[in-house]
MIZAMAR-388632 format. One record per atom (N, C-alpha, C, O, CB): residue number from 1; residue in one letter; atom name; x, y, z. Coordinates in Angstrom, 2 decimals. Glycine has a CB too. Example, Ala and Ser with C-alpha at 12.3 -4.5 7.8 and 13.67 -1.06 7.14 Angstrom:
+-----+------+------+---------+---------+---------+
| seq | type | atom |    east |   north |      up |
+-----+------+------+---------+---------+---------+
|   1 |    A |    N |   13.19 |   -5.69 |    7.80 |
|   1 |    A |   CA |   12.30 |   -4.50 |    7.80 |
|   1 |    A |    C |   13.20 |   -3.30 |    7.80 |
|   1 |    A |    O |   14.24 |   -3.32 |    8.46 |
|   1 |    A |   CB |   11.31 |   -4.47 |    9.05 |
|   2 |    S |    N |   12.85 |   -2.25 |    7.08 |
|   2 |    S |   CA |   13.67 |   -1.06 |    7.14 |
|   2 |    S |    C |   12.90 |    0.03 |    7.87 |
|   2 |    S |    O |   13.41 |    1.14 |    8.04 |
|   2 |    S |   CB |   14.08 |   -0.60 |    5.72 |
+-----+------+------+---------+---------+---------+
This chain:
+-----+------+------+---------+---------+---------+
| seq | type | atom |    east |   north |      up |
+-----+------+------+---------+---------+---------+
|   1 |    M |    N |  136.55 |   95.32 |  109.01 |
|   1 |    M |   CA |  136.56 |   95.85 |  110.34 |
|   1 |    M |    C |  135.41 |   96.86 |  110.49 |
|   1 |    M |    O |  135.02 |   97.53 |  109.53 |
|   1 |    M |   CB |  137.92 |   96.51 |  110.66 |
|   2 |    L |    N |  134.90 |   96.93 |  111.68 |
|   2 |    L |   CA |  133.83 |   97.87 |  111.97 |
|   2 |    L |    C |  134.38 |   99.05 |  112.77 |
|   2 |    L |    O |  135.16 |   98.89 |  113.70 |
|   2 |    L |   CB |  132.68 |   97.18 |  112.74 |
|   3 |    Y |    N |  133.94 |  100.25 |  112.37 |
|   3 |    Y |   CA |  134.35 |  101.48 |  113.04 |
|   3 |    Y |    C |  133.13 |  102.23 |  113.51 |
|   3 |    Y |    O |  132.10 |  102.26 |  112.84 |
|   3 |    Y |   CB |  135.20 |  102.35 |  112.10 |
|   4 |    R |    N |  133.26 |  102.85 |  114.67 |
|   4 |    R |   CA |  132.24 |  103.76 |  115.18 |
|   4 |    R |    C |  132.72 |  105.16 |  114.80 |
|   4 |    R |    O |  133.76 |  105.61 |  115.29 |
|   4 |    R |   CB |  132.02 |  103.61 |  116.76 |
|   5 |    V |    N |  131.97 |  105.83 |  113.94 |
|   5 |    V |   CA |  132.33 |  107.17 |  113.48 |
|   5 |    V |    C |  131.36 |  108.16 |  114.09 |
|   5 |    V |    O |  130.14 |  107.98 |  114.04 |
|   5 |    V |   CB |  132.32 |  107.26 |  111.91 |
|   6 |    Y |    N |  131.92 |  109.22 |  114.68 |
|   6 |    Y |   CA |  131.11 |  110.23 |  115.33 |
|   6 |    Y |    C |  131.45 |  111.61 |  114.78 |
|   6 |    Y |    O |  132.62 |  111.96 |  114.64 |
|   6 |    Y |   CB |  131.32 |  110.18 |  116.86 |
|   7 |    S |    N |  130.44 |  112.38 |  114.49 |
|   7 |    S |   CA |  130.61 |  113.75 |  114.04 |
|   7 |    S |    C |  130.01 |  114.67 |  115.10 |
|   7 |    S |    O |  128.79 |  114.73 |  115.24 |
|   7 |    S |   CB |  129.94 |  113.99 |  112.65 |
|   8 |    P |    N |  130.85 |  115.39 |  115.84 |
|   8 |    P |   CA |  130.32 |  116.29 |  116.86 |
|   8 |    P |    C |  129.52 |  117.45 |  116.26 |
|   8 |    P |    O |  128.61 |  117.98 |  116.90 |
|   8 |    P |   CB |  131.45 |  116.84 |  117.71 |
|   9 |    M |    N |  129.86 |  117.85 |  115.05 |
|   9 |    M |   CA |  129.15 |  118.96 |  114.41 |
|   9 |    M |    C |  127.73 |  118.54 |  114.01 |
|   9 |    M |    O |  126.79 |  119.32 |  114.13 |
|   9 |    M |   CB |  129.93 |  119.46 |  113.18 |
|  10 |    L |    N |  127.58 |  117.31 |  113.52 |
|  10 |    L |   CA |  126.26 |  116.80 |  113.14 |
|  10 |    L |    C |  125.53 |  116.15 |  114.30 |
|  10 |    L |    O |  124.32 |  115.92 |  114.24 |
|  10 |    L |   CB |  126.39 |  115.81 |  112.00 |
|  11 |    E |    N |  126.27 |  115.86 |  115.36 |
|  11 |    E |   CA |  125.76 |  115.11 |  116.50 |
|  11 |    E |    C |  125.16 |  113.79 |  116.06 |
|  11 |    E |    O |  124.09 |  113.39 |  116.51 |
|  11 |    E |   CB |  124.70 |  115.94 |  117.26 |
|  12 |    Q |    N |  125.87 |  113.11 |  115.17 |
|  12 |    Q |   CA |  125.44 |  111.81 |  114.64 |
|  12 |    Q |    C |  126.57 |  110.80 |  114.82 |
|  12 |    Q |    O |  127.75 |  111.14 |  114.83 |
|  12 |    Q |   CB |  125.04 |  111.93 |  113.14 |
|  13 |    E |    N |  126.17 |  109.55 |  114.95 |
|  13 |    E |   CA |  127.12 |  108.46 |  115.10 |
|  13 |    E |    C |  126.64 |  107.30 |  114.24 |
|  13 |    E |    O |  125.44 |  107.03 |  114.17 |
|  13 |    E |   CB |  127.28 |  108.04 |  116.60 |
|  14 |    S |    N |  127.57 |  106.60 |  113.60 |
|  14 |    S |   CA |  127.22 |  105.45 |  112.78 |
|  14 |    S |    C |  128.28 |  104.38 |  112.92 |
|  14 |    S |    O |  129.45 |  104.67 |  113.20 |
|  14 |    S |   CB |  127.05 |  105.85 |  111.30 |
|  15 |    I |    N |  127.87 |  103.14 |  112.72 |
|  15 |    I |   CA |  128.80 |  102.03 |  112.64 |
|  15 |    I |    C |  129.05 |  101.78 |  111.16 |
|  15 |    I |    O |  128.10 |  101.56 |  110.40 |
|  15 |    I |   CB |  128.25 |  100.75 |  113.38 |
|  16 |    I |    N |  130.31 |  101.81 |  110.76 |
|  16 |    I |   CA |  130.69 |  101.72 |  109.35 |
|  16 |    I |    C |  131.69 |  100.58 |  109.17 |
|  16 |    I |    O |  132.63 |  100.43 |  109.96 |
|  16 |    I |   CB |  131.28 |  103.06 |  108.85 |
|  17 |    E |    N |  131.48 |   99.77 |  108.13 |
|  17 |    E |   CA |  132.46 |   98.74 |  107.79 |
|  17 |    E |    C |  133.47 |   99.34 |  106.82 |
|  17 |    E |    O |  133.09 |   99.87 |  105.77 |
|  17 |    E |   CB |  131.76 |   97.47 |  107.17 |
|  18 |    A |    N |  134.76 |   99.27 |  107.18 |
|  18 |    A |   CA |  135.81 |   99.87 |  106.36 |
|  18 |    A |    C |  137.15 |   99.20 |  106.65 |
|  18 |    A |    O |  137.30 |   98.46 |  107.63 |
|  18 |    A |   CB |  135.89 |  101.40 |  106.61 |
|  19 |    Q |    N |  138.12 |   99.48 |  105.78 |
|  19 |    Q |   CA |  139.47 |   98.93 |  105.95 |
|  19 |    Q |    C |  140.28 |   99.73 |  106.97 |
|  19 |    Q |    O |  141.15 |   99.18 |  107.65 |
|  19 |    Q |   CB |  140.20 |   98.91 |  104.61 |
|  20 |    N |    N |  140.00 |  101.03 |  107.09 |
|  20 |    N |   CA |  140.73 |  101.87 |  108.03 |
|  20 |    N |    C |  139.84 |  103.05 |  108.45 |
|  20 |    N |    O |  138.73 |  103.21 |  107.94 |
|  20 |    N |   CB |  142.06 |  102.38 |  107.41 |
|  21 |    A |    N |  140.34 |  103.84 |  109.38 |
|  21 |    A |   CA |  139.55 |  104.94 |  109.93 |
|  21 |    A |    C |  139.23 |  106.00 |  108.87 |
|  21 |    A |    O |  138.12 |  106.54 |  108.85 |
|  21 |    A |   CB |  140.28 |  105.58 |  111.10 |
|  22 |    M |    N |  140.19 |  106.31 |  108.00 |
|  22 |    M |   CA |  139.96 |  107.32 |  106.97 |
|  22 |    M |    C |  138.85 |  106.89 |  106.02 |
|  22 |    M |    O |  137.98 |  107.69 |  105.66 |
|  22 |    M |   CB |  141.25 |  107.59 |  106.19 |
|  23 |    Q |    N |  138.87 |  105.62 |  105.61 |
|  23 |    Q |   CA |  137.82 |  105.12 |  104.72 |
|  23 |    Q |    C |  136.47 |  105.15 |  105.44 |
|  23 |    Q |    O |  135.44 |  105.46 |  104.82 |
|  23 |    Q |   CB |  138.14 |  103.66 |  104.25 |
|  24 |    A |    N |  136.46 |  104.85 |  106.73 |
|  24 |    A |   CA |  135.22 |  104.89 |  107.51 |
|  24 |    A |    C |  134.65 |  106.31 |  107.53 |
|  24 |    A |    O |  133.44 |  106.49 |  107.39 |
|  24 |    A |   CB |  135.46 |  104.39 |  108.94 |
|  25 |    K |    N |  135.52 |  107.30 |  107.71 |
|  25 |    K |   CA |  135.06 |  108.69 |  107.73 |
|  25 |    K |    C |  134.51 |  109.10 |  106.37 |
|  25 |    K |    O |  133.50 |  109.81 |  106.29 |
|  25 |    K |   CB |  136.20 |  109.63 |  108.14 |
|  26 |    R |    N |  135.16 |  108.67 |  105.29 |
|  26 |    R |   CA |  134.68 |  109.00 |  103.94 |
|  26 |    R |    C |  133.30 |  108.36 |  103.67 |
|  26 |    R |    O |  132.42 |  108.99 |  103.09 |
|  26 |    R |   CB |  135.70 |  108.52 |  102.87 |
|  27 |    K |    N |  133.14 |  107.11 |  104.11 |
|  27 |    K |   CA |  131.84 |  106.44 |  103.94 |
|  27 |    K |    C |  130.77 |  107.14 |  104.76 |
|  27 |    K |    O |  129.62 |  107.26 |  104.32 |
|  27 |    K |   CB |  131.94 |  104.96 |  104.34 |
|  28 |    F |    N |  131.13 |  107.60 |  105.96 |
|  28 |    F |   CA |  130.19 |  108.35 |  106.80 |
|  28 |    F |    C |  129.75 |  109.61 |  106.08 |
|  28 |    F |    O |  128.56 |  109.94 |  106.07 |
|  28 |    F |   CB |  130.84 |  108.70 |  108.17 |
|  29 |    C |    N |  130.70 |  110.31 |  105.46 |
|  29 |    C |   CA |  130.37 |  111.53 |  104.70 |
|  29 |    C |    C |  129.39 |  111.22 |  103.58 |
|  29 |    C |    O |  128.41 |  111.94 |  103.38 |
|  29 |    C |   CB |  131.65 |  112.18 |  104.12 |
|  30 |    R |    N |  129.66 |  110.14 |  102.85 |
|  30 |    R |   CA |  128.77 |  109.74 |  101.75 |
|  30 |    R |    C |  127.38 |  109.42 |  102.30 |
|  30 |    R |    O |  126.37 |  109.80 |  101.71 |
|  30 |    R |   CB |  129.35 |  108.52 |  100.98 |
|  31 |    L |    N |  127.33 |  108.71 |  103.42 |
|  31 |    L |   CA |  126.06 |  108.33 |  104.04 |
|  31 |    L |    C |  125.23 |  109.55 |  104.42 |
|  31 |    L |    O |  124.01 |  109.55 |  104.21 |
|  31 |    L |   CB |  126.32 |  107.47 |  105.26 |
|  32 |    W |    N |  125.86 |  110.58 |  104.97 |
|  32 |    W |   CA |  125.15 |  111.76 |  105.45 |
|  32 |    W |    C |  125.11 |  112.88 |  104.43 |
|  32 |    W |    O |  124.54 |  113.94 |  104.70 |
|  32 |    W |   CB |  125.78 |  112.25 |  106.72 |
|  33 |    G |    N |  125.73 |  112.68 |  103.26 |
|  33 |    G |   CA |  125.65 |  113.67 |  102.19 |
|  33 |    G |    C |  126.44 |  114.94 |  102.45 |
|  33 |    G |    O |  126.01 |  116.04 |  102.09 |
|  33 |    G |   CB |  124.25 |  114.03 |  101.95 |
|  34 |    I |    N |  127.60 |  114.79 |  103.08 |
|  34 |    I |   CA |  128.44 |  115.96 |  103.32 |
|  34 |    I |    C |  129.77 |  115.80 |  102.59 |
|  34 |    I |    O |  130.20 |  114.69 |  102.28 |
|  34 |    I |   CB |  128.68 |  116.18 |  104.84 |
|  35 |    S |    N |  130.41 |  116.92 |  102.32 |
|  35 |    S |   CA |  131.69 |  116.90 |  101.63 |
|  35 |    S |    C |  132.80 |  116.55 |  102.62 |
|  35 |    S |    O |  132.88 |  117.15 |  103.69 |
|  35 |    S |   CB |  131.98 |  118.27 |  100.96 |
|  36 |    P |    N |  133.65 |  115.56 |  102.28 |
|  36 |    P |   CA |  134.75 |  115.20 |  103.19 |
|  36 |    P |    C |  135.69 |  116.37 |  103.47 |
|  36 |    P |    O |  136.32 |  116.41 |  104.53 |
|  36 |    P |   CB |  135.53 |  114.05 |  102.61 |
|  37 |    S |    N |  135.80 |  117.31 |  102.53 |
|  37 |    S |   CA |  136.73 |  118.43 |  102.70 |
|  37 |    S |    C |  136.11 |  119.64 |  103.38 |
|  37 |    S |    O |  136.79 |  120.65 |  103.60 |
|  37 |    S |   CB |  137.28 |  118.84 |  101.37 |
|  38 |    D |    N |  134.83 |  119.57 |  103.73 |
|  38 |    D |   CA |  134.17 |  120.68 |  104.41 |
|  38 |    D |    C |  134.87 |  120.94 |  105.74 |
|  38 |    D |    O |  135.01 |  120.04 |  106.56 |
|  38 |    D |   CB |  132.66 |  120.37 |  104.64 |
|  39 |    E |    N |  135.32 |  122.18 |  105.95 |
|  39 |    E |   CA |  136.10 |  122.46 |  107.15 |
|  39 |    E |    C |  135.28 |  122.46 |  108.44 |
|  39 |    E |    O |  135.85 |  122.33 |  109.52 |
|  39 |    E |   CB |  136.77 |  123.79 |  107.01 |
|  40 |    W |    N |  133.96 |  122.59 |  108.34 |
|  40 |    W |   CA |  133.11 |  122.60 |  109.54 |
|  40 |    W |    C |  132.48 |  121.23 |  109.83 |
|  40 |    W |    O |  132.25 |  120.90 |  110.99 |
|  40 |    W |   CB |  132.02 |  123.63 |  109.38 |
|  41 |    H |    N |  132.20 |  120.44 |  108.79 |
|  41 |    H |   CA |  131.52 |  119.17 |  108.99 |
|  41 |    H |    C |  132.29 |  117.98 |  108.44 |
|  41 |    H |    O |  131.88 |  116.84 |  108.67 |
|  41 |    H |   CB |  130.17 |  119.21 |  108.34 |
|  42 |    G |    N |  133.38 |  118.19 |  107.75 |
|  42 |    G |   CA |  134.10 |  117.14 |  107.05 |
|  42 |    G |    C |  134.95 |  116.24 |  107.95 |
|  42 |    G |    O |  134.82 |  116.23 |  109.17 |
|  42 |    G |   CB |  134.97 |  117.74 |  106.03 |
|  43 |    I |    N |  135.81 |  115.49 |  107.29 |
|  43 |    I |   CA |  136.63 |  114.47 |  107.94 |
|  43 |    I |    C |  137.44 |  115.01 |  109.11 |
|  43 |    I |    O |  137.60 |  114.32 |  110.12 |
|  43 |    I |   CB |  137.56 |  113.84 |  106.94 |
|  44 |    S |    N |  137.97 |  116.21 |  108.99 |
|  44 |    S |   CA |  138.84 |  116.75 |  110.04 |
|  44 |    S |    C |  138.12 |  116.94 |  111.37 |
|  44 |    S |    O |  138.77 |  117.02 |  112.42 |
|  44 |    S |   CB |  139.42 |  118.07 |  109.60 |
|  45 |    T |    N |  136.80 |  117.00 |  111.36 |
|  45 |    T |   CA |  136.05 |  117.20 |  112.60 |
|  45 |    T |    C |  135.55 |  115.89 |  113.21 |
|  45 |    T |    O |  135.02 |  115.89 |  114.32 |
|  45 |    T |   CB |  134.87 |  118.12 |  112.35 |
|  46 |    M |    N |  135.72 |  114.77 |  112.49 |
|  46 |    M |   CA |  135.16 |  113.49 |  112.92 |
|  46 |    M |    C |  136.13 |  112.65 |  113.73 |
|  46 |    M |    O |  137.35 |  112.86 |  113.71 |
|  46 |    M |   CB |  134.70 |  112.71 |  111.72 |
|  47 |    Q |    N |  135.56 |  111.71 |  114.45 |
|  47 |    Q |   CA |  136.34 |  110.75 |  115.22 |
|  47 |    Q |    C |  135.92 |  109.35 |  114.77 |
|  47 |    Q |    O |  134.73 |  109.06 |  114.65 |
|  47 |    Q |   CB |  136.14 |  110.94 |  116.76 |
|  48 |    A |    N |  136.91 |  108.50 |  114.53 |
|  48 |    A |   CA |  136.61 |  107.11 |  114.15 |
|  48 |    A |    C |  137.41 |  106.18 |  115.06 |
|  48 |    A |    O |  138.61 |  106.38 |  115.28 |
|  48 |    A |   CB |  136.94 |  106.85 |  112.64 |
|  49 |    R |    N |  136.73 |  105.16 |  115.58 |
|  49 |    R |   CA |  137.38 |  104.21 |  116.47 |
|  49 |    R |    C |  136.98 |  102.80 |  116.06 |
|  49 |    R |    O |  135.80 |  102.50 |  115.88 |
|  49 |    R |   CB |  137.02 |  104.48 |  117.95 |
|  50 |    R |    N |  137.98 |  101.93 |  115.92 |
|  50 |    R |   CA |  137.68 |  100.55 |  115.58 |
|  50 |    R |    C |  137.03 |   99.87 |  116.78 |
|  50 |    R |    O |  137.46 |  100.04 |  117.91 |
|  50 |    R |   CB |  138.97 |   99.78 |  115.14 |
|  51 |    L |    N |  135.99 |   99.11 |  116.50 |
|  51 |    L |   CA |  135.27 |   98.41 |  117.57 |
|  51 |    L |    C |  136.11 |   97.25 |  118.10 |
|  51 |    L |    O |  136.82 |   96.59 |  117.34 |
|  51 |    L |   CB |  133.91 |   97.90 |  117.08 |
|  52 |    T |    N |  136.00 |   97.01 |  119.39 |
|  52 |    T |   CA |  136.66 |   95.85 |  119.97 |
|  52 |    T |    C |  135.91 |   94.60 |  119.52 |
|  52 |    T |    O |  134.81 |   94.70 |  118.97 |
|  52 |    T |   CB |  136.71 |   95.94 |  121.54 |
|  53 |    E |    N |  136.48 |   93.46 |  119.74 |
|  53 |    E |   CA |  135.84 |   92.20 |  119.33 |
|  53 |    E |    C |  134.48 |   92.04 |  120.01 |
|  53 |    E |    O |  133.51 |   91.60 |  119.38 |
|  53 |    E |   CB |  136.75 |   91.00 |  119.66 |
|  54 |    E |    N |  134.41 |   92.40 |  121.27 |
|  54 |    E |   CA |  133.14 |   92.28 |  122.00 |
|  54 |    E |    C |  132.10 |   93.24 |  121.44 |
|  54 |    E |    O |  130.94 |   92.86 |  121.26 |
|  54 |    E |   CB |  133.35 |   92.56 |  123.51 |
|  55 |    E |    N |  132.49 |   94.49 |  121.16 |
|  55 |    E |   CA |  131.56 |   95.47 |  120.59 |
|  55 |    E |    C |  131.10 |   95.02 |  119.20 |
|  55 |    E |    O |  129.94 |   95.19 |  118.84 |
|  55 |    E |   CB |  132.23 |   96.85 |  120.50 |
|  56 |    R |    N |  132.02 |   94.44 |  118.43 |
|  56 |    R |   CA |  131.69 |   93.95 |  117.09 |
|  56 |    R |    C |  130.63 |   92.86 |  117.18 |
|  56 |    R |    O |  129.67 |   92.87 |  116.42 |
|  56 |    R |   CB |  132.95 |   93.43 |  116.37 |
|  57 |    R |    N |  130.82 |   91.91 |  118.10 |
|  57 |    R |   CA |  129.84 |   90.83 |  118.28 |
|  57 |    R |    C |  128.47 |   91.38 |  118.66 |
|  57 |    R |    O |  127.44 |   90.91 |  118.17 |
|  57 |    R |   CB |  130.33 |   89.85 |  119.36 |
|  58 |    E |    N |  128.46 |   92.38 |  119.55 |
|  58 |    E |   CA |  127.19 |   92.99 |  119.97 |
|  58 |    E |    C |  126.48 |   93.67 |  118.79 |
|  58 |    E |    O |  125.27 |   93.53 |  118.64 |
|  58 |    E |   CB |  127.44 |   94.02 |  121.09 |
|  59 |    E |    N |  127.24 |   94.38 |  117.97 |
|  59 |    E |   CA |  126.65 |   95.05 |  116.79 |
|  59 |    E |    C |  126.10 |   94.02 |  115.81 |
|  59 |    E |    O |  124.99 |   94.18 |  115.30 |
|  59 |    E |   CB |  127.70 |   95.94 |  116.09 |
|  60 |    L |    N |  126.87 |   92.98 |  115.54 |
|  60 |    L |   CA |  126.41 |   91.95 |  114.61 |
|  60 |    L |    C |  125.15 |   91.26 |  115.13 |
|  60 |    L |    O |  124.26 |   90.90 |  114.36 |
|  60 |    L |   CB |  127.51 |   90.91 |  114.37 |
|  61 |    K |    N |  125.08 |   91.10 |  116.46 |
|  61 |    K |   CA |  123.90 |   90.50 |  117.07 |
|  61 |    K |    C |  122.68 |   91.41 |  116.85 |
|  61 |    K |    O |  121.59 |   90.92 |  116.56 |
|  61 |    K |   CB |  124.13 |   90.25 |  118.58 |
|  62 |    K |    N |  122.87 |   92.73 |  117.00 |
|  62 |    K |   CA |  121.78 |   93.68 |  116.76 |
|  62 |    K |    C |  121.28 |   93.60 |  115.33 |
|  62 |    K |    O |  120.08 |   93.73 |  115.07 |
|  62 |    K |   CB |  122.23 |   95.10 |  117.08 |
|  63 |    W |    N |  122.20 |   93.39 |  114.40 |
|  63 |    W |   CA |  121.87 |   93.33 |  112.98 |
|  63 |    W |    C |  121.33 |   91.96 |  112.57 |
|  63 |    W |    O |  120.91 |   91.79 |  111.42 |
|  63 |    W |   CB |  123.08 |   93.67 |  112.15 |
|  64 |    G |    N |  121.33 |   90.98 |  113.49 |
|  64 |    G |   CA |  120.87 |   89.63 |  113.17 |
|  64 |    G |    C |  121.90 |   88.83 |  112.39 |
|  64 |    G |    O |  121.55 |   87.90 |  111.66 |
|  64 |    G |   CB |  119.58 |   89.71 |  112.39 |
|  65 |    L |    N |  123.17 |   89.19 |  112.54 |
|  65 |    L |   CA |  124.26 |   88.51 |  111.82 |
|  65 |    L |    C |  125.25 |   87.90 |  112.80 |
|  65 |    L |    O |  126.46 |   88.04 |  112.63 |
|  65 |    L |   CB |  124.99 |   89.50 |  110.88 |
|  66 |    E |    N |  124.75 |   87.23 |  113.80 |
|  66 |    E |   CA |  125.63 |   86.68 |  114.83 |
|  66 |    E |    C |  126.71 |   85.83 |  114.19 |
|  66 |    E |    O |  126.45 |   84.93 |  113.39 |
|  66 |    E |   CB |  124.83 |   85.84 |  115.84 |
|  67 |    A |    N |  127.96 |   86.16 |  114.58 |
|  67 |    A |   CA |  129.11 |   85.43 |  114.02 |
|  67 |    A |    C |  129.98 |   84.88 |  115.12 |
|  67 |    A |    O |  130.99 |   84.24 |  114.85 |
|  67 |    A |   CB |  129.93 |   86.34 |  113.11 |
+-----+------+------+---------+---------+---------+
């Protein structure tokens, strides 16, 4: 599943492939080099939302992986 993860503190957004929202947030932390437990930038400050089927198709199309 694809998740859109947003960090208001970093003002960054990424599309992450994960099994659930928590895993998506952890992968986002690894990607941006921040500690998941950081109280100002960590998981507790992030938002993760699973992409709808239409959004998923659009993202895959952008990546050249039309499915």
